[in-house]
N, C-alpha and C positions, 0 to 999 in steps of 0.2 A: 685419550686422545678422539677418540670417534664421534668423540663430542666435537670437538675443532672438526675433524674432515665434513662434520652435519653442517655446523658453525658457518663453513667458508667454503663448502664445495654445495651447495645445496641439492638436491638430486643428481648426486654423482657428477656434480662437475668436479673440472680438474684441479687438485690442492694435493701438495706434498705437503708432509712438517718433519722436520731434522729435531732432534735436541740439538743444541745453541752451540753445546763443545765437542760434540759426533763428529768427527772426518768426514768431508761428500765436496766433493764437486755437482756444481750445479750449471741448471741449462737455462733457457731463458723463461721469464714468468711477468702477467699483465701487474703483480701489489704484492708485495711484503706487508704481514706482521708479527708479534712476537706477541708469545703465550709465555704464563710464569704460571710452575705448580711443583707443587714437592720439593720447594728448594730445586728445582732449575726453570731455565729458561727454552722457549719452541721458536726454531722460523718456522712461519706456512707460508708458503709460497700458490697462491692462486691462479693457474693459469697458466703454468708450469706447461714447453714445449720441449721439443729438442731431449740432448742424451741427459737424465743425473745418473750420481755415483757415490752408493754408500760405500766408505771405505772405513768402516770401524763394520764394529761385527751389523746382523743383519736381526737383530730382535724386535720388536712391537716397540721394546721402552725409548726407542737410539729413531727409528720412522715410519712413519705409515703415509701409505696416499692412496690414494681413490682415481678414482676415471678411466678413459680410456685409455688403455695403457700397457706399457710388453716386458714385462719382465723377463731380466736373464741373470739368477745368485742378485747378483749386490748393485746389477743396471737398470734403470727402468727408463726404456723412450716415450712419450708425449706425444 
């Protein structure tokens, strides 16, 4: 997942990634991509804004993000 953060976010650009079958609530974003690895698809949102919530477990396998943000447990604000 770190590779995708770097690929789509460059130098600490805002990116958030969720495994596609993980429950989550998304905010706004500039663009969306999908990647596949190890039997799972991942939704990649570039330029996320606002409030995003991981509604599943908060393990690295299900989601990751980078960029200017604030996190409180399973909630992230960009």
